[in-house]
C-alpha positions, 0 to 999 in steps of 0.5 A: 529476464530473472532479474526483471521478473524478480523487480516486477514483483517487488516494485509491485509488492512496494506500491501496493505496502504503499497503500496498507502495510500489512496487507502486502507483507501478510500475503508474502509471507502466507506465499512463502510458507505455502511454498509459492514464493521464495525469498532471500536474504534475513527474512526467511529466517524469521518466518513461519506461521506465528509471523503469517498469523501475526502479520495478518492480525496486523492487516486487520487491524490496520484495514479497521482503525483505517474507517475509524473517522476521528484517526484518519489523519493520526493514522495517516501520519505515522503509517507513511513511514511505516509503509515505506519500511513495509516496502522495504523489507518487501523489495528486499526479501523478494529480490538476492537481499542485496543491502541497496534493494532497500533504498529502492524498496523504500523509495516505491513505497514511501512515493505511494504512501506521501502521494495517496497521503497528499491525493485523497481528499480528507475522510472527513466528509463524502467528497464530490459524491464519494464516501470515505469508507468506499475510497478506504475500502479501495485501497484495502482492494487494491493492497490486498489484489495488488499483494497477490497479483503482484506475485503471479502477475508483475507489473500489474500492482503498480499500474492498480496503485497508478490508478487509484491515485488518479481516482483519488485525484480526480475526486479531490479536483471535482470536490475543489471545483464544487464551490467554484471561485467561493474558497470560504465555502469549501472550508 
């Protein structure tokens, strides 16, 4: 039963890392420093308040840069592999430190990051009445709340991420129907 709960925590954190790379890492580092979460493997050795502060600064930087309109595509291209590695580190550190868990975390976070990049409408304009700022803020909330909830309620962040990806799909689909059969108008 213990391994199932740990796997739920790890999967939830990896899914949240697929949305934002550094928010779940900062949450896990903070919870580990406060004694609310025990970590395994070599990750535990590097934790300290300096690491918590550094990860929090990177999380704030990522959130702010995500809101810059011209940087969205370039940042997303760079962040997909970073998010996958972040998910791998989270999965590995929450479970017993076996190297096989790195692959599972990499796959979960990478799949979420790729689905996010594919399903989310372009940030250049409001898509089907939903502003890019709102979609980015929703990702921030899902990643932060998912990171916190994963520690206390395993598997719930997977549902949050799935709901957000479904929302992106619906917005994208609605936007493509906006112009009907006239594809020239959608460019």
